N, CA, C and O atoms as a GROMACS GRO file, in nm:
protein
  344
    1MET      N    1   0.084  -0.117   0.000
    1MET     CA    2   0.000   0.000   0.000
    1MET      C    3   0.088   0.123   0.000
    1MET      O    4   0.188   0.130   0.073
    2GLN      N    5   0.053   0.218  -0.080
    2GLN     CA    6   0.133   0.338  -0.092
    2GLN      C    7   0.087   0.441   0.010
    2GLN      O    8  -0.033   0.463   0.028
    3THR      N    9   0.181   0.503   0.076
    3THR     CA   10   0.151   0.605   0.175
    3THR      C   11   0.184   0.742   0.118
    3THR      O   12   0.296   0.763   0.071
    4PRO      N   13   0.088   0.837   0.121
    4PRO     CA   14   0.119   0.970   0.069
    4PRO      C   15   0.222   1.040   0.157
    4PRO      O   16   0.222   1.025   0.279
    5HIS      N   17   0.308   1.115   0.095
    5HIS     CA   18   0.409   1.189   0.168
    5HIS      C   19   0.346   1.311   0.233
    5HIS      O   20   0.249   1.366   0.181
    6THR      N   21   0.400   1.351   0.344
    6THR     CA   22   0.346   1.466   0.416
    6THR      C   23   0.451   1.576   0.424
    6THR      O   24   0.491   1.616   0.533
    7LEU      N   25   0.495   1.622   0.310
    7LEU     CA   26   0.593   1.729   0.304
    7LEU      C   27   0.521   1.862   0.314
    7LEU      O   28   0.448   1.900   0.222
    8CYS      N   29   0.540   1.932   0.422
    8CYS     CA   30   0.476   2.062   0.443
    8CYS      C   31   0.585   2.164   0.472
    8CYS      O   32   0.653   2.157   0.574
    9LEU      N   33   0.600   2.258   0.383
    9LEU     CA   34   0.698   2.364   0.401
    9LEU      C   35   0.628   2.498   0.396
    9LEU      O   36   0.620   2.560   0.289
   10PRO      N   37   0.576   2.545   0.509
   10PRO     CA   38   0.507   2.673   0.508
   10PRO      C   39   0.606   2.787   0.484
   10PRO      O   40   0.717   2.788   0.539
   11ALA      N   41   0.564   2.881   0.402
   11ALA     CA   42   0.649   2.997   0.376
   11ALA      C   43   0.642   3.092   0.495
   11ALA      O   44   0.533   3.119   0.545
   12PRO      N   45   0.756   3.142   0.542
   12PRO     CA   46   0.754   3.239   0.651
   12PRO      C   47   0.676   3.364   0.610
   12PRO      O   48   0.666   3.397   0.492
   13ALA      N   49   0.623   3.432   0.709
   13ALA     CA   50   0.542   3.551   0.681
   13ALA      C   51   0.621   3.658   0.606
   13ALA      O   52   0.565   3.730   0.524
   14ALA      N   53   0.751   3.668   0.633
   14ALA     CA   54   0.832   3.770   0.569
   14ALA      C   55   0.894   3.722   0.438
   14ALA      O   56   0.976   3.793   0.379
   15ALA      N   57   0.856   3.603   0.392
   15ALA     CA   58   0.914   3.548   0.269
   15ALA      C   59   0.866   3.628   0.148
   15ALA      O   60   0.759   3.689   0.149
   16GLY      N   61   0.947   3.627   0.047
   16GLY     CA   62   0.913   3.697  -0.075
   16GLY      C   63   0.811   3.622  -0.157
   16GLY      O   64   0.771   3.512  -0.121
   17PRO      N   65   0.768   3.684  -0.266
   17PRO     CA   66   0.665   3.622  -0.350
   17PRO      C   67   0.709   3.488  -0.409
   17PRO      O   68   0.626   3.398  -0.426
   18PHE      N   69   0.836   3.473  -0.441
   18PHE     CA   70   0.882   3.347  -0.499
   18PHE      C   71   0.873   3.234  -0.397
   18PHE      O   72   0.832   3.123  -0.432
   19ALA      N   73   0.911   3.260  -0.272
   19ALA     CA   74   0.903   3.158  -0.168
   19ALA      C   75   0.759   3.118  -0.142
   19ALA      O   76   0.730   3.000  -0.120
   20ARG      N   77   0.667   3.215  -0.143
   20ARG     CA   78   0.526   3.183  -0.125
   20ARG      C   79   0.475   3.100  -0.243
   20ARG      O   80   0.397   3.007  -0.224
   21PHE      N   81   0.518   3.135  -0.363
   21PHE     CA   82   0.478   3.060  -0.483
   21PHE      C   83   0.524   2.915  -0.474
   21PHE      O   84   0.447   2.823  -0.504
   22VAL      N   85   0.648   2.894  -0.434
   22VAL     CA   86   0.702   2.758  -0.422
   22VAL      C   87   0.626   2.681  -0.313
   22VAL      O   88   0.594   2.564  -0.332
   23ALA      N   89   0.598   2.746  -0.202
   23ALA     CA   90   0.523   2.681  -0.093
   23ALA      C   91   0.383   2.642  -0.141
   23ALA      O   92   0.334   2.534  -0.106
   24GLU      N   93   0.318   2.728  -0.219
   24GLU     CA   94   0.186   2.696  -0.273
   24GLU      C   95   0.192   2.581  -0.372
   24GLU      O   96   0.102   2.497  -0.375
   25LEU      N   97   0.298   2.574  -0.452
   25LEU     CA   98   0.315   2.463  -0.545
   25LEU      C   99   0.330   2.331  -0.470
   25LEU      O  100   0.269   2.230  -0.506
   26ILE      N  101   0.412   2.332  -0.366
   26ILE     CA  102   0.433   2.211  -0.287
   26ILE      C  103   0.304   2.168  -0.220
   26ILE      O  104   0.271   2.049  -0.219
   27GLU      N  105   0.231   2.262  -0.164
   27GLU     CA  106   0.104   2.230  -0.098
   27GLU      C  107   0.003   2.175  -0.200
   27GLU      O  108  -0.069   2.080  -0.169
   28GLY      N  109  -0.003   2.232  -0.318
   28GLY     CA  110  -0.092   2.182  -0.423
   28GLY      C  111  -0.056   2.041  -0.465
   28GLY      O  112  -0.143   1.957  -0.486
   29TRP      N  113   0.074   2.015  -0.478
   29TRP     CA  114   0.120   1.881  -0.514
   29TRP      C  115   0.082   1.782  -0.405
   29TRP      O  116   0.038   1.670  -0.435
   30ARG      N  117   0.099   1.820  -0.279
   30ARG     CA  118   0.067   1.732  -0.168
   30ARG      C  119  -0.082   1.699  -0.165
   30ARG      O  120  -0.121   1.584  -0.146
   31ARG      N  121  -0.166   1.801  -0.185
   31ARG     CA  122  -0.310   1.779  -0.184
   31ARG      C  123  -0.354   1.692  -0.300
   31ARG      O  124  -0.441   1.606  -0.284
   32THR      N  125  -0.296   1.713  -0.418
   32THR     CA  126  -0.329   1.631  -0.534
   32THR      C  127  -0.287   1.486  -0.511
   32THR      O  128  -0.361   1.394  -0.546
   33SER      N  129  -0.171   1.466  -0.454
   33SER     CA  130  -0.125   1.330  -0.424
   33SER      C  131  -0.217   1.260  -0.325
   33SER      O  132  -0.248   1.142  -0.340
   34LEU      N  133  -0.261   1.333  -0.224
   34LEU     CA  134  -0.352   1.278  -0.125
   34LEU      C  135  -0.485   1.240  -0.190
   34LEU      O  136  -0.539   1.133  -0.164
   35ARG      N  137  -0.538   1.330  -0.275
   35ARG     CA  138  -0.664   1.302  -0.342
   35ARG      C  139  -0.654   1.178  -0.431
   35ARG      O  140  -0.743   1.093  -0.431
   36ARG      N  141  -0.545   1.168  -0.508
   36ARG     CA  142  -0.527   1.053  -0.596
   36ARG      C  143  -0.512   0.924  -0.518
   36ARG      O  144  -0.567   0.821  -0.556
   37ALA      N  145  -0.436   0.927  -0.407
   37ALA     CA  146  -0.418   0.807  -0.325
   37ALA      C  147  -0.550   0.764  -0.263
   37ALA      O  148  -0.580   0.644  -0.258
   38THR      N  149  -0.629   0.859  -0.215
   38THR     CA  150  -0.759   0.828  -0.157
   38THR      C  151  -0.851   0.766  -0.261
   38THR      O  152  -0.916   0.664  -0.235
   39THR      N  153  -0.856   0.827  -0.379
   39THR     CA  154  -0.941   0.776  -0.486
   39THR      C  155  -0.897   0.637  -0.528
   39THR      O  156  -0.981   0.548  -0.544
   40ARG      N  157  -0.768   0.618  -0.547
   40ARG     CA  158  -0.716   0.488  -0.591
   40ARG      C  159  -0.747   0.380  -0.488
   40ARG      O  160  -0.786   0.268  -0.524
   41THR      N  161  -0.730   0.411  -0.360
   41THR     CA  162  -0.756   0.314  -0.255
   41THR      C  163  -0.904   0.277  -0.249
   41THR      O  164  -0.938   0.159  -0.242
   42LEU      N  165  -0.991   0.378  -0.252
   42LEU     CA  166  -1.134   0.349  -0.245
   42LEU      C  167  -1.184   0.278  -0.370
   42LEU      O  168  -1.272   0.192  -0.361
   43GLN      N  169  -1.130   0.313  -0.487
   43GLN     CA  170  -1.171   0.246  -0.611
   43GLN      C  171  -1.131   0.099  -0.609
   43GLN      O  172  -1.195   0.017  -0.676
   44SER      N  173  -1.027   0.065  -0.535
   44SER     CA  174  -0.981  -0.074  -0.532
   44SER      C  175  -1.072  -0.164  -0.448
   44SER      O  176  -1.062  -0.286  -0.456
   45LEU      N  177  -1.159  -0.104  -0.366
   45LEU     CA  178  -1.250  -0.183  -0.283
   45LEU      C  179  -1.369  -0.232  -0.365
   45LEU      O  180  -1.410  -0.168  -0.462
   46ASP      N  181  -1.424  -0.346  -0.326
   46ASP     CA  182  -1.542  -0.396  -0.396
   46ASP      C  183  -1.666  -0.323  -0.342
   46ASP      O  184  -1.661  -0.255  -0.239
   47ASP      N  185  -1.777  -0.339  -0.414
   47ASP     CA  186  -1.900  -0.267  -0.379
   47ASP      C  187  -1.952  -0.304  -0.240
   47ASP      O  188  -2.007  -0.220  -0.169
   48ARG      N  189  -1.935  -0.428  -0.202
   48ARG     CA  190  -1.984  -0.471  -0.070
   48ARG      C  191  -1.905  -0.402   0.042
   48ARG      O  192  -1.964  -0.359   0.141
   49THR      N  193  -1.774  -0.393   0.025
   49THR     CA  194  -1.692  -0.326   0.127
   49THR      C  195  -1.726  -0.178   0.134
   49THR      O  196  -1.737  -0.121   0.243
   50LEU      N  197  -1.744  -0.115   0.019
   50LEU     CA  198  -1.785   0.026   0.018
   50LEU      C  199  -1.918   0.044   0.089
   50LEU      O  200  -1.937   0.138   0.166
   51HIS      N  201  -2.011  -0.047   0.064
   51HIS     CA  202  -2.141  -0.041   0.130
   51HIS      C  203  -2.125  -0.054   0.282
   51HIS      O  204  -2.190   0.017   0.358
   52ASP      N  205  -2.038  -0.144   0.325
   52ASP     CA  206  -2.011  -0.159   0.468
   52ASP      C  207  -1.956  -0.031   0.530
   52ASP      O  208  -1.979  -0.002   0.647
   53LEU      N  209  -1.882   0.046   0.449
   53LEU     CA  210  -1.828   0.174   0.495
   53LEU      C  211  -1.931   0.287   0.485
   53LEU      O  212  -1.905   0.398   0.530
   54GLY      N  213  -2.046   0.256   0.428
   54GLY     CA  214  -2.150   0.357   0.413
   54GLY      C  215  -2.131   0.445   0.290
   54GLY      O  216  -2.178   0.559   0.287
   55LEU      N  217  -2.061   0.393   0.190
   55LEU     CA  218  -2.033   0.470   0.069
   55LEU      C  219  -2.086   0.399  -0.055
   55LEU      O  220  -2.099   0.276  -0.057
   56HIS      N  221  -2.117   0.476  -0.155
   56HIS     CA  222  -2.148   0.423  -0.288
   56HIS      C  223  -2.031   0.464  -0.377
   56HIS      O  224  -1.967   0.566  -0.354
   57ARG      N  225  -2.005   0.383  -0.478
   57ARG     CA  226  -1.892   0.409  -0.568
   57ARG      C  227  -1.898   0.550  -0.628
   57ARG      O  228  -1.794   0.611  -0.654
   58SER      N  229  -2.018   0.603  -0.650
   58SER     CA  230  -2.032   0.736  -0.709
   58SER      C  231  -1.990   0.848  -0.614
   58SER      O  232  -1.972   0.962  -0.657
   59GLU      N  233  -1.975   0.818  -0.486
   59GLU     CA  234  -1.938   0.919  -0.386
   59GLU      C  235  -1.787   0.931  -0.365
   59GLU      O  236  -1.743   1.020  -0.292
   60ILE      N  237  -1.709   0.845  -0.427
   60ILE     CA  238  -1.565   0.842  -0.401
   60ILE      C  239  -1.497   0.973  -0.437
   60ILE      O  240  -1.418   1.025  -0.358
   61GLY      N  241  -1.527   1.028  -0.553
   61GLY     CA  242  -1.464   1.154  -0.594
   61GLY      C  243  -1.496   1.268  -0.500
   61GLY      O  244  -1.409   1.348  -0.467
   62GLY      N  245  -1.621   1.277  -0.458
   62GLY     CA  246  -1.661   1.382  -0.366
   62GLY      C  247  -1.594   1.370  -0.230
   62GLY      O  248  -1.551   1.470  -0.172
   63LEU      N  249  -1.585   1.248  -0.182
   63LEU     CA  250  -1.519   1.225  -0.053
   63LEU      C  251  -1.371   1.262  -0.061
   63LEU      O  252  -1.317   1.325   0.031
   64ALA      N  253  -1.305   1.223  -0.170
   64ALA     CA  254  -1.163   1.256  -0.186
   64ALA      C  255  -1.144   1.408  -0.195
   64ALA      O  256  -1.048   1.461  -0.139
   65ALA      N  257  -1.234   1.477  -0.263
   65ALA     CA  258  -1.224   1.623  -0.273
   65ALA      C  259  -1.242   1.690  -0.138
   65ALA      O  260  -1.178   1.790  -0.109
   66GLU      N  261  -1.329   1.636  -0.056
   66GLU     CA  262  -1.350   1.692   0.077
   66GLU      C  263  -1.229   1.669   0.167
   66GLU      O  264  -1.191   1.757   0.244
   67ILE      N  265  -1.170   1.552   0.157
   67ILE     CA  266  -1.053   1.523   0.241
   67ILE      C  267  -0.936   1.613   0.206
   67ILE      O  268  -0.864   1.657   0.296
   68ASP      N  269  -0.916   1.641   0.076
   68ASP     CA  270  -0.800   1.725   0.040
   68ASP      C  271  -0.831   1.873   0.046
   68ASP      O  272  -0.743   1.955   0.017
   69GLY      N  273  -0.954   1.911   0.083
   69GLY     CA  274  -0.985   2.052   0.106
   69GLY      C  275  -1.039   2.127  -0.014
   69GLY      O  276  -1.054   2.249  -0.006
   70ARG      N  277  -1.069   2.060  -0.126
   70ARG     CA  278  -1.121   2.129  -0.243
   70ARG      C  279  -1.271   2.150  -0.236
   70ARG      O  280  -1.326   2.227  -0.314
   71ALA      N  281  -1.339   2.082  -0.145
   71ALA     CA  282  -1.484   2.093  -0.135
   71ALA      C  283  -1.524   2.107   0.011
   71ALA      O  284  -1.451   2.069   0.102
   72GLU      N  285  -1.643   2.163   0.031
   72GLU     CA  286  -1.695   2.177   0.166
   72GLU      C  287  -1.719   2.039   0.226
   72GLU      O  288  -1.769   1.950   0.158
   73VAL      N  289  -1.685   2.023   0.350
   73VAL     CA  290  -1.696   1.892   0.415
   73VAL      C  291  -1.842   1.865   0.452
   73VAL      O  292  -1.903   1.941   0.526
   74SER      N  293  -1.896   1.755   0.399
   74SER     CA  294  -2.030   1.713   0.435
   74SER      C  295  -2.032   1.569   0.485
   74SER      O  296  -2.127   1.529   0.553
   75TYR      N  297  -1.929   1.491   0.453
   75TYR     CA  298  -1.920   1.354   0.502
   75TYR      C  299  -1.852   1.355   0.638
   75TYR      O  300  -1.753   1.424   0.659
   76VAL      N  301  -1.906   1.279   0.731
   76VAL     CA  302  -1.847   1.268   0.864
   76VAL      C  303  -1.707   1.210   0.853
   76VAL      O  304  -1.616   1.255   0.923
   77ARG      N  305  -1.688   1.111   0.765
   77ARG     CA  306  -1.556   1.049   0.751
   77ARG      C  307  -1.453   1.148   0.697
   77ARG      O  308  -1.337   1.145   0.738
   78ALA      N  309  -1.494   1.235   0.609
   78ALA     CA  310  -1.402   1.336   0.556
   78ALA      C  311  -1.361   1.432   0.668
   78ALA      O  312  -1.245   1.471   0.677
   79ARG      N  313  -1.456   1.469   0.751
   79ARG     CA  314  -1.425   1.559   0.863
   79ARG      C  315  -1.326   1.492   0.958
   79ARG      O  316  -1.233   1.556   1.006
   80GLN      N  317  -1.345   1.363   0.985
   80GLN     CA  318  -1.255   1.291   1.074
   80GLN      C  319  -1.117   1.280   1.012
   80GLN      O  320  -1.018   1.294   1.082
   81ALA      N  321  -1.109   1.254   0.881
   81ALA     CA  322  -0.980   1.241   0.814
   81ALA      C  323  -0.906   1.373   0.816
   81ALA      O  324  -0.785   1.375   0.838
   82ARG      N  325  -0.974   1.483   0.794
   82ARG     CA  326  -0.908   1.614   0.797
   82ARG      C  327  -0.858   1.648   0.936
   82ARG      O  328  -0.753   1.710   0.951
   83GLN      N  329  -0.932   1.607   1.040
   83GLN     CA  330  -0.887   1.631   1.178
   83GLN      C  331  -0.763   1.548   1.210
   83GLN      O  332  -0.675   1.594   1.282
   84LEU      N  333  -0.756   1.428   1.157
   84LEU     CA  334  -0.637   1.344   1.180
   84LEU      C  335  -0.514   1.403   1.115
   84LEU      O  336  -0.404   1.392   1.170
   85ARG      N  337  -0.530   1.467   0.998
   85ARG     CA  338  -0.416   1.527   0.926
   85ARG      C  339  -0.364   1.648   0.998
   85ARG      O  340  -0.244   1.676   0.992
   86ALA      N  341  -0.450   1.721   1.066
   86ALA     CA  342  -0.409   1.848   1.130
   86ALA      C  343  -0.327   1.826   1.253
   86ALA      O  344  -0.286   1.923   1.317
   0.00000   0.00000   0.00000
């Protein structure tokens, strides 16, 4: 199983525009990697297992978007996953 990397390099408040740009690029890459790993993992499960988790296959994309912060959190599991990351 592949584990997403958690490289977080926040730009200091006094950093210049280039440092902020690089920090935003890294954060975007990290979020995209997390979303892809979540989607890939959930897609690999069979329908019965997804049902046991309370999910339908059509909800996978939305759940992954909520976990990586691109969408408003409405799933309880997404809220729990975001709290674990923080």
